[in-house]
C-alpha positions as CSV (number, residue, x, y, z in Angstrom):
1,M,14.0,-38.5,-70.5
2,L,16.8,-35.8,-70.1
3,M,14.8,-33.8,-67.3
4,R,14.8,-37.4,-65.4
5,A,17.7,-37.5,-65.9
6,F,19.0,-34.4,-64.9
7,V,16.8,-34.5,-61.5
8,A,18.5,-37.7,-60.3
9,A,21.6,-36.8,-60.6
10,A,20.7,-33.3,-58.7
11,L,18.9,-35.2,-56.2
12,L,22.2,-38.1,-55.6
13,A,24.4,-34.9,-55.0
14,L,22.5,-33.1,-52.7
15,V,22.1,-36.9,-50.7
16,V,24.9,-38.0,-50.9
17,P,28.0,-35.5,-50.4
18,P,32.0,-36.1,-51.6
19,A,33.7,-37.4,-49.0
20,D,36.0,-34.1,-48.2
21,V,32.9,-32.1,-47.8
22,L,32.4,-34.3,-44.6
23,A,32.7,-32.5,-41.5
24,C,35.2,-34.1,-38.4
25,G,33.1,-37.8,-37.4
26,D,30.7,-37.7,-39.8
27,K,33.4,-39.9,-41.8
28,F,32.7,-42.5,-39.4
29,L,28.7,-42.6,-40.3
30,V,29.9,-43.1,-43.6
31,A,28.8,-47.0,-44.7
32,G,31.9,-48.7,-45.2
33,R,34.5,-46.9,-42.9
34,G,35.2,-45.7,-39.1
35,A,35.1,-49.5,-36.8
36,R,36.4,-52.6,-38.3
37,F,34.3,-55.7,-38.2
38,R,35.4,-58.6,-38.5
39,D,33.5,-60.8,-40.4
40,R,35.5,-64.3,-38.9
41,A,35.9,-64.4,-35.2
42,V,38.1,-66.7,-33.1
43,N,36.9,-67.8,-29.6
44,R,40.1,-66.6,-27.6
45,E,39.1,-68.1,-24.0
46,A,39.2,-71.4,-25.7
47,A,42.4,-71.4,-27.6
48,A,46.1,-72.2,-25.8
49,V,48.8,-70.3,-27.0
50,L,52.2,-71.0,-25.6
51,L,55.1,-68.4,-25.5
52,Y,58.6,-69.4,-25.7
53,A,61.0,-67.4,-24.9
54,P,64.5,-68.8,-23.4
55,P,67.4,-66.4,-22.3
56,G,69.4,-65.6,-25.3
57,S,66.6,-65.8,-28.4
58,G,65.2,-62.4,-30.1
59,L,62.0,-62.3,-28.1
60,N,63.6,-62.6,-24.5
61,R,66.3,-60.3,-26.0
62,T,64.2,-57.6,-26.8
63,G,61.5,-58.0,-24.0
64,Q,59.5,-59.0,-26.4
65,A,57.8,-61.8,-24.6
66,Q,56.3,-59.9,-22.1
67,T,55.0,-57.6,-24.7
68,V,53.6,-60.0,-26.7
69,E,51.9,-61.5,-23.6
70,A,49.8,-58.6,-22.4
71,S,49.0,-58.3,-25.9
72,L,47.4,-61.6,-25.8
73,R,45.9,-61.4,-22.5
74,T,44.7,-58.1,-23.4
75,A,42.8,-59.6,-26.6
76,G,41.0,-62.2,-24.7
77,Y,43.5,-65.6,-25.1
78,R,45.3,-66.9,-22.3
79,P,49.0,-67.6,-23.2
80,T,51.6,-69.5,-21.1
81,L,54.9,-67.8,-21.4
82,V,57.6,-70.5,-20.9
83,T,61.5,-69.0,-20.3
84,S,62.9,-72.5,-19.4
85,E,63.4,-75.1,-21.9
86,T,62.7,-77.8,-18.8
87,V,59.3,-75.7,-18.3
88,F,59.4,-75.8,-22.1
89,D,59.0,-79.3,-22.4
90,S,57.0,-80.3,-19.7
91,A,54.5,-77.9,-20.5
92,L,54.7,-79.2,-24.4
93,H,53.5,-82.7,-23.5
94,G,51.4,-81.5,-20.5
95,R,48.1,-80.4,-22.5
96,A,47.7,-80.1,-26.3
97,W,48.0,-76.2,-27.3
98,D,46.9,-74.3,-30.7
99,V,49.1,-71.7,-31.4
100,V,53.4,-71.9,-30.0
101,V,55.0,-68.6,-30.4
102,V,58.9,-69.1,-31.2
103,D,61.5,-66.6,-32.0
104,L,62.6,-67.7,-35.8
105,A,66.5,-69.1,-34.6
106,D,64.3,-71.2,-31.9
107,G,62.1,-72.8,-34.9
108,P,63.3,-75.9,-35.9
109,A,64.7,-77.0,-32.7
110,I,60.4,-76.5,-32.0
111,V,59.7,-78.4,-34.3
112,R,61.3,-81.5,-33.6
113,R,60.2,-82.3,-30.5
114,L,56.4,-81.1,-30.8
115,P,54.0,-84.2,-30.3
116,A,53.0,-85.7,-33.9
117,A,49.8,-86.1,-32.6
118,T,48.3,-82.8,-30.9
119,A,51.6,-80.6,-33.3
120,P,50.3,-77.1,-33.1
121,D,50.8,-74.5,-34.8
122,V,54.2,-73.1,-34.6
123,L,54.7,-68.6,-34.8
124,P,58.0,-67.7,-35.4
125,V,58.7,-64.0,-34.6
126,A,62.0,-62.8,-36.7
127,Y,63.8,-59.3,-35.3
128,N,66.5,-58.5,-37.6
129,A,65.9,-61.1,-39.6
130,S,67.6,-61.7,-43.9
131,R,65.4,-61.2,-46.3
132,A,67.2,-64.9,-47.7
133,A,65.7,-66.6,-43.9
134,L,62.6,-65.1,-43.6
135,N,62.0,-66.8,-47.7
136,E,63.1,-70.4,-45.9
137,A,61.1,-69.7,-43.3
138,R,57.7,-68.5,-45.3
139,H,57.8,-71.7,-47.4
140,Q,58.5,-73.5,-44.0
141,Y,55.3,-71.8,-41.5
142,R,52.4,-71.1,-42.4
143,R,52.5,-67.7,-40.9
144,V,56.0,-66.3,-40.0
145,L,55.7,-62.0,-38.6
146,D,58.7,-60.1,-39.4
147,S,59.6,-57.6,-36.1
148,P,56.2,-57.0,-35.7
149,T,56.2,-52.8,-34.3
150,K,52.1,-53.1,-34.2
151,R,50.5,-54.8,-30.9
152,R,47.8,-55.9,-32.7
153,A,49.8,-57.8,-35.1
154,I,51.0,-60.5,-33.0
155,V,47.0,-61.2,-32.0
156,Q,45.8,-61.0,-36.4
157,A,48.3,-63.5,-36.4
158,V,47.1,-65.8,-33.3
159,D,44.2,-65.0,-34.7
160,D,44.9,-66.4,-37.9
161,L,46.2,-69.6,-36.8
162,V,44.1,-70.4,-34.3
163,A,40.8,-70.0,-37.4
164,E,42.9,-71.6,-39.3
165,R,42.7,-74.8,-37.3
166,A,39.2,-74.4,-36.2
167,R,38.1,-74.6,-40.1
168,A,40.4,-77.8,-40.8
169,R,39.1,-79.7,-37.6
170,G,35.7,-78.9,-38.6
171,K,34.9,-76.7,-35.6
172,P,32.6,-73.9,-35.8
173,I,34.6,-70.4,-35.8
174,G,33.3,-68.2,-32.2
175,R,32.6,-64.7,-32.0
176,I,34.5,-62.1,-30.4
177,G,31.9,-61.0,-27.9
178,G,29.9,-63.5,-27.8
């Protein structure tokens, strides 16, 4: 019995080498590492995303609105970028939106203007906000982005909100790339 355990341990040590012994590139062949495949995917082409960046907002001031729009387009969304209040109002009431991305300072005013029947999720983006303002915003909204530095952060936040909306409506969530 002891001999069997020793042979099994020796074979296991030969078959499964420690992580430090793997050569360059081999770590991607180990199960659970390498490319990350998301289990929950979103039908990005069908999602309606509205970006509101008026001239004085943090989104527009830092030039982040164009970066956010480009990130969402690269990911497969078809966002609409609006910079004036009148165009925003006509866009808001012109179709049903899934997510509206706004600056944190504009969030409360935007929520009051949302149509009650088809109210989209509001995703406020905070730039240089105080901890108290962020905590208050987290109680008010489903999701708040605090000074996103990675382009992927905005896409993940929009993905999460679109997936939650689809689940709430009872719609099946599509697959990425399929």
